[in-house]
C-alpha positions as CSV (number, residue, x, y, z in Angstrom):
1,M,17.3,222.7,-13.8
2,D,14.9,223.0,-10.8
3,N,14.4,219.9,-8.7
4,N,10.7,219.5,-9.6
5,S,11.4,219.4,-13.3
6,A,14.4,217.1,-12.8
7,N,12.5,214.7,-10.7
8,L,9.6,214.7,-13.2
9,L,12.0,213.8,-16.1
10,K,13.8,211.2,-14.0
11,S,10.4,209.6,-13.3
12,K,10.0,209.1,-17.1
13,G,13.4,207.4,-17.5
14,V,15.4,210.5,-18.5
15,E,18.9,210.6,-17.2
16,I,20.2,214.1,-16.4
17,I,23.8,214.1,-15.5
18,E,24.4,216.9,-12.9
19,P,20.9,218.3,-13.0
20,A,22.0,221.7,-11.6
21,S,24.2,222.3,-14.7
22,V,21.3,221.7,-17.2
23,H,19.2,224.9,-17.7
24,A,15.6,224.8,-18.9
25,Y,13.7,227.9,-20.0
26,D,9.9,227.8,-20.6
27,I,9.8,224.1,-21.6
28,D,7.0,221.6,-21.1
29,P,8.6,218.7,-19.2
30,D,5.9,216.4,-20.5
31,R,7.5,216.8,-23.9
32,I,10.8,215.4,-22.8
33,Q,10.5,211.6,-23.1
34,G,12.2,208.5,-21.8
35,P,13.4,205.8,-21.3
36,G,17.0,206.0,-22.4
37,T,17.2,209.7,-22.9
38,V,20.5,211.2,-21.6
39,I,21.1,215.0,-21.1
40,H,24.7,215.9,-20.4
41,P,26.0,218.9,-18.3
42,G,26.0,222.4,-19.8
43,C,22.9,221.9,-21.9
44,R,20.2,224.5,-22.3
45,L,16.7,223.5,-23.2
46,K,14.3,226.3,-24.5
47,G,10.8,226.7,-25.8
48,R,7.4,225.3,-25.4
49,K,7.6,223.5,-28.8
50,L,10.7,221.5,-27.8
51,F,10.1,217.8,-27.9
52,I,12.7,215.1,-27.2
53,G,11.8,211.5,-27.9
54,A,12.9,208.4,-26.0
55,G,16.5,207.2,-26.4
56,C,18.0,210.6,-27.4
57,E,21.4,211.7,-26.2
58,I,22.1,215.4,-25.9
59,G,25.5,217.0,-25.4
60,R,27.9,214.1,-25.1
61,Q,30.8,216.0,-26.6
62,G,29.9,219.5,-25.6
63,P,27.2,221.8,-24.5
64,V,24.0,221.9,-26.6
65,T,21.5,224.8,-26.8
66,L,18.3,223.3,-28.0
67,T,15.4,225.7,-28.8
68,D,12.0,224.7,-30.2
69,C,13.2,221.6,-32.0
70,W,11.5,218.3,-32.5
71,L,13.5,215.1,-31.9
72,A,12.2,211.7,-32.7
73,P,13.6,208.7,-30.8
74,D,17.3,207.8,-30.8
75,V,18.5,211.2,-32.1
76,K,22.1,212.1,-31.1
77,L,23.2,215.8,-30.9
78,E,26.8,215.9,-29.7
79,G,27.2,219.6,-29.3
80,G,26.2,223.0,-30.7
81,V,23.2,225.2,-31.2
82,F,20.0,223.9,-32.7
83,Q,16.8,225.9,-33.3
84,G,13.5,225.2,-35.1
85,A,14.7,222.0,-36.7
86,V,13.3,218.5,-37.0
87,F,15.4,215.3,-36.5
88,L,13.7,212.0,-37.3
89,K,14.5,208.7,-35.8
90,G,18.3,207.9,-35.6
91,A,19.5,211.2,-37.0
92,K,22.9,212.3,-35.7
93,F,24.8,215.5,-35.5
94,G,28.5,216.0,-34.3
95,P,29.9,218.7,-32.0
96,N,30.1,222.4,-32.8
97,G,27.0,222.3,-35.1
98,Q,24.8,225.2,-35.9
99,V,21.3,224.3,-37.2
100,R,18.8,227.0,-37.9
101,P,15.0,227.0,-38.6
102,G,13.6,225.3,-41.6
103,T,15.9,222.3,-41.4
104,I,14.8,218.6,-41.5
105,L,17.0,215.6,-41.1
106,E,15.1,212.5,-42.0
107,E,15.8,209.0,-40.6
108,H,19.6,208.3,-40.0
109,A,20.7,211.4,-41.8
110,S,23.9,212.6,-40.1
111,A,26.6,215.3,-39.9
112,A,30.0,215.3,-38.4
113,H,31.6,218.2,-36.5
114,A,31.3,221.9,-37.3
115,V,28.5,221.8,-39.8
116,G,26.1,224.7,-40.4
117,L,22.6,224.2,-41.8
118,K,19.6,226.4,-42.5
119,Q,16.5,225.7,-44.6
120,T,18.1,222.4,-45.4
121,I,16.3,219.0,-46.0
122,L,18.3,215.8,-45.9
123,F,16.5,212.6,-46.9
124,P,17.3,209.3,-45.1
125,Y,20.9,208.2,-44.7
126,V,22.3,211.4,-46.3
127,T,25.7,212.0,-44.7
128,L,27.6,215.3,-44.3
129,G,31.3,215.4,-43.4
130,S,33.0,218.0,-41.2
131,L,33.5,221.8,-41.6
132,I,30.6,222.2,-44.0
133,N,28.1,225.1,-44.7
134,F,25.2,223.6,-46.5
135,C,22.2,226.0,-46.3
136,D,19.2,226.3,-48.6
137,C,19.2,223.0,-50.3
138,L,17.5,219.6,-50.5
139,M,19.5,216.4,-50.9
140,T,18.3,212.9,-51.6
141,G,19.7,209.7,-53.2
142,G,20.8,206.4,-51.9
143,T,19.2,203.2,-50.7
144,G,20.5,202.7,-47.2
145,P,23.4,203.0,-44.7
146,E,25.9,201.3,-47.0
147,N,24.8,203.2,-50.1
148,H,24.1,206.8,-49.2
149,S,24.5,210.3,-50.7
150,E,27.4,212.2,-49.1
151,V,29.0,215.6,-48.9
152,G,32.7,215.6,-48.3
153,S,34.4,217.7,-45.6
154,S,35.1,221.5,-46.2
155,Y,32.2,221.8,-48.6
156,I,30.0,224.9,-49.1
157,H,26.7,225.6,-50.8
158,F,27.0,229.1,-52.1
159,N,23.6,230.7,-51.4
160,F,24.1,234.4,-51.6
161,T,24.6,236.3,-54.8
162,P,26.4,239.6,-55.7
163,N,22.9,241.0,-56.3
164,Q,22.2,240.3,-52.6
165,D,19.5,237.8,-53.0
166,K,19.0,234.2,-51.9
167,A,16.8,232.8,-54.6
168,T,19.4,230.1,-54.7
169,A,18.1,226.9,-53.3
170,S,19.6,223.8,-55.0
171,L,17.9,220.5,-55.7
172,I,20.3,217.6,-55.3
173,G,18.3,214.6,-56.6
174,D,14.5,215.1,-56.4
175,V,11.5,214.4,-54.2
176,P,9.3,212.1,-56.5
177,R,12.1,209.5,-56.9
178,G,14.1,210.3,-53.8
179,V,11.4,209.2,-51.4
180,T,11.4,205.7,-52.8
181,L,15.0,205.0,-51.6
182,R,15.8,203.3,-54.9
183,E,18.1,205.8,-56.7
184,N,21.8,206.0,-57.0
185,P,23.5,208.1,-54.4
186,I,25.1,211.5,-55.1
187,F,28.6,212.4,-54.0
188,L,29.9,216.0,-53.6
189,G,33.7,215.8,-53.1
190,G,35.4,217.6,-50.3
191,Q,37.1,221.0,-50.4
192,G,34.5,222.0,-53.0
193,G,31.4,224.0,-53.5
194,L,28.0,224.2,-55.3
195,V,26.8,227.5,-56.6
196,G,23.0,227.8,-56.2
197,P,20.4,227.6,-57.6
198,C,21.6,224.3,-59.1
199,R,20.0,220.9,-60.0
200,L,22.0,217.7,-59.9
201,A,20.8,214.3,-61.1
202,F,21.0,211.0,-59.2
203,G,24.3,209.3,-59.5
204,T,26.3,212.5,-59.9
205,V,29.8,212.5,-58.6
206,V,31.5,215.8,-58.3
207,A,35.3,215.4,-57.9
208,A,37.0,216.8,-54.8
209,G,38.1,220.4,-55.1
210,T,35.5,221.3,-57.7
211,I,33.4,224.5,-57.6
212,W,30.3,223.4,-59.6
213,R,28.1,226.1,-61.2
214,K,26.0,224.2,-63.8
215,D,22.9,222.1,-63.8
216,L,23.7,218.4,-64.4
217,L,20.5,216.5,-65.3
218,K,22.1,213.5,-67.0
219,E,22.4,210.7,-64.4
220,D,25.5,208.8,-63.2
221,R,28.1,211.3,-64.4
222,L,31.6,212.1,-62.9
223,V,32.4,215.8,-63.2
224,A,35.5,217.8,-62.3
225,D,36.5,221.4,-62.6
226,A,38.5,222.3,-65.7
227,P,41.1,225.2,-65.7
228,G,39.1,228.4,-66.4
229,R,40.1,231.5,-68.3
230,S,40.7,234.7,-66.4
231,I,37.8,237.2,-66.2
232,N,38.0,240.9,-65.7
233,L,34.7,242.6,-66.6
234,P,32.6,245.5,-65.4
235,F,29.9,244.5,-62.9
236,K,26.5,246.2,-62.7
237,K,24.4,245.3,-59.7
238,G,20.9,244.3,-60.5
239,N,21.7,243.0,-64.0
240,Y,20.7,239.4,-63.7
241,T,22.2,237.2,-66.4
242,G,20.7,233.8,-66.8
243,L,17.5,234.8,-65.1
244,N,15.5,232.1,-67.0
245,R,17.5,229.4,-65.4
246,I,17.4,231.0,-61.9
247,V,13.6,231.3,-62.0
248,E,13.1,227.8,-63.5
249,N,15.3,226.2,-60.8
250,N,13.5,228.1,-58.1
251,L,10.1,226.9,-59.4
252,V,11.3,223.3,-59.8
253,Y,12.6,223.4,-56.2
254,L,9.3,224.8,-54.9
255,A,7.3,222.2,-56.9
256,N,9.4,219.5,-55.3
257,I,8.9,220.9,-51.8
258,T,5.1,221.0,-52.5
259,A,5.3,217.3,-53.5
260,L,7.2,216.6,-50.2
261,F,4.5,218.4,-48.3
262,H,1.8,216.1,-49.7
263,W,4.0,213.1,-49.0
264,Y,4.4,214.1,-45.4
265,L,0.6,214.9,-45.2
266,R,-0.7,211.7,-46.7
267,V,2.1,209.1,-46.3
268,R,4.1,210.0,-43.2
269,S,0.8,210.5,-41.3
270,Y,0.3,206.7,-41.5
271,F,3.4,206.1,-39.4
272,V,2.7,208.4,-36.5
273,G,3.5,206.4,-33.4
274,G,6.5,205.2,-31.5
275,N,9.1,206.0,-34.2
276,L,7.4,209.2,-35.2
277,P,5.6,210.8,-32.2
278,K,2.6,213.0,-33.0
279,E,4.5,216.0,-31.6
280,V,7.4,215.4,-34.0
281,Y,5.0,214.9,-37.0
282,D,3.3,218.2,-36.2
283,G,6.8,219.8,-36.1
284,L,7.6,218.2,-39.5
285,L,4.6,219.8,-41.2
286,E,5.2,223.2,-39.4
287,T,8.9,223.2,-40.5
288,L,8.1,222.3,-44.1
289,N,5.5,225.1,-44.2
290,L,8.2,227.5,-43.0
291,H,10.6,226.1,-45.6
292,L,8.0,226.8,-48.4
293,D,7.4,230.3,-47.0
294,E,11.1,231.1,-47.1
295,R,11.6,229.9,-50.6
296,I,8.5,231.9,-51.9
297,A,9.7,235.0,-50.0
298,R,13.2,234.7,-51.6
299,L,11.8,234.4,-55.1
300,G,9.5,237.4,-54.4
301,Q,12.6,239.4,-53.4
302,L,14.2,238.4,-56.7
303,A,11.1,239.5,-58.6
304,E,11.2,242.9,-56.9
305,K,14.9,243.4,-57.6
306,A,15.2,242.2,-61.1
307,S,15.6,245.2,-63.3
308,S,15.1,245.6,-67.1
309,G,18.6,244.5,-67.7
310,R,20.1,243.1,-70.8
311,S,19.3,239.4,-70.1
312,S,15.8,238.9,-71.4
313,G,12.2,240.1,-71.3
314,L,11.6,237.8,-68.3
315,H,12.8,240.5,-66.0
316,S,9.6,242.6,-66.4
317,A,7.4,239.6,-66.9
318,L,8.5,238.2,-63.5
319,R,7.9,241.5,-61.8
320,Q,4.5,242.0,-63.3
321,S,3.3,238.4,-62.8
322,W,4.6,238.0,-59.3
323,P,1.4,238.8,-57.4
324,E,-0.5,236.1,-59.3
325,L,2.5,233.7,-59.2
326,E,2.8,234.1,-55.5
327,I,-0.8,233.1,-55.0
328,I,-0.3,230.0,-57.1
329,L,2.8,229.0,-55.0
330,Q,1.1,229.8,-51.7
331,D,-1.8,227.5,-52.7
332,F,0.5,224.4,-52.4
333,R,-2.0,222.6,-50.2
334,N,-4.4,222.3,-53.2
335,H,-1.8,221.1,-55.6
336,T,-2.5,217.4,-55.1
337,G,-1.5,216.1,-58.6
338,N,-3.3,213.4,-60.5
339,S,-6.3,212.2,-58.4
340,E,-6.4,208.7,-59.9
341,M,-2.7,208.1,-59.1
342,L,-3.2,209.5,-55.6
343,K,-6.1,207.1,-55.0
344,A,-4.2,204.1,-56.4
345,W,-1.2,204.9,-54.2
346,M,-3.3,205.4,-51.1
347,D,-4.9,202.0,-51.7
348,V,-1.4,200.5,-51.8
349,L,-0.4,202.3,-48.7
350,Q,-3.4,201.2,-46.7
351,N,-2.7,197.6,-47.6
352,T,1.0,197.7,-46.5
353,Y,0.7,199.6,-43.3
354,K,3.4,198.9,-40.7
355,D,5.0,200.8,-37.9
356,D,8.4,201.2,-39.6
357,Y,8.4,203.8,-42.4
358,L,11.8,202.9,-43.8
359,A,10.9,199.2,-43.9
360,V,7.7,199.8,-45.7
361,I,9.3,202.1,-48.3
362,K,12.1,199.6,-49.0
363,S,9.6,196.7,-49.2
364,L,7.6,198.3,-52.0
365,G,7.9,196.4,-55.3
366,S,9.2,198.3,-58.4
367,A,5.7,198.9,-59.7
368,R,4.4,200.4,-56.4
369,A,7.5,202.6,-56.1
370,R,6.9,203.9,-59.6
371,L,3.3,204.6,-58.7
372,A,4.4,206.7,-55.8
373,S,6.9,208.6,-57.9
374,R,4.4,209.2,-60.7
375,W,1.9,210.7,-58.3
376,L,4.5,213.0,-56.8
377,R,5.8,213.9,-60.3
378,S,2.3,214.9,-61.2
379,I,2.3,217.4,-58.4
380,V,5.5,218.9,-59.6
381,R,4.1,219.1,-63.1
382,Q,0.9,220.7,-61.8
383,V,2.8,223.4,-60.0
384,L,4.9,224.2,-63.1
385,E,1.9,224.1,-65.4
386,K,0.1,226.7,-63.3
387,A,3.2,228.8,-63.0
388,G,3.6,228.7,-66.8
389,E,0.1,230.1,-67.2
390,V,1.1,233.4,-65.7
391,L,4.8,233.4,-66.5
392,P,5.2,232.4,-70.2
393,G,8.2,230.2,-71.0
394,I,8.1,228.1,-67.8
395,R,7.8,224.5,-69.0
396,A,6.1,221.6,-67.1
397,D,8.7,219.2,-68.5
398,L,11.5,220.7,-66.4
399,I,11.5,217.6,-64.1
């Protein structure tokens, strides 16, 4: 790092250990904040969008390459490569991580060593063990640091199919209830996997060593893998079996992300300040937009690939209706749900404003929390209802 940049950062309370071994490429030094921020040797900082809040620590256990990410205060990145991701206050990531664009770790979400994420959203306190590949999914559940959703070590979310598509995002918990921090946590046992697209209910416990392939919408269930029969069948590429479930799960996922977008837009915006700098908030919206674009594009690829196979008439219906369905999904900014519920919830929020987002959400009474969930659920239903108008068979009661 050149002396001028190093001196500017030091003047803001940023500690750079061995400045000559920290390399910066096209960054805005004014977006690197102190006091209390520490950058260790061997780190590389890249991109004009890069923002690092006060109290962060970068590269304590190994070099970090940090490109166009947004870090709220007190984020810890121990080592690895991070690009186009958002880390809210107190998020932590162990060494040897690889985090790619479209990823959001909300407050105090964490991962241990050797974890790979892409297009992944983790709600507050969600914890990932080590040696995990967990791309293309959203995980919620839990109420705090002592009662959080967790993924065991050596876990994988399978997100690529033999038909070479990635319309496979899995919804673990959901957005309307997950944001209230009142639901039972979800546990995915180590040395296992989840085959997307899949939906799991709050309170689900998947036993270690299990490869889970089904939706589980009944809450508070313990499931394990049973010995399966041998299979040896012809495979024809492009013949999508179970297409109804795949499309439904993709639409439910997109509807939930739409609800999360409006939660960020209307609720998170009240908490822009010390714990959520404006730069990080802007990055949050930008990243969620990219997340939506990715999921819409992947569903569009599926619509193009799906042939008139043996599964159902949905193959041709999806292909024919895709142009109109894509417009509906891209119109997510206008899917605001029930207007009366929204107004009532905004009145509640305005009367409970504080600086600490987590403290406010946890302090909501049951009635107010249900109001927030009902409003968000109305957004999910609105998206599914509109999708059902152009793609018959899609039900608004899928949530």
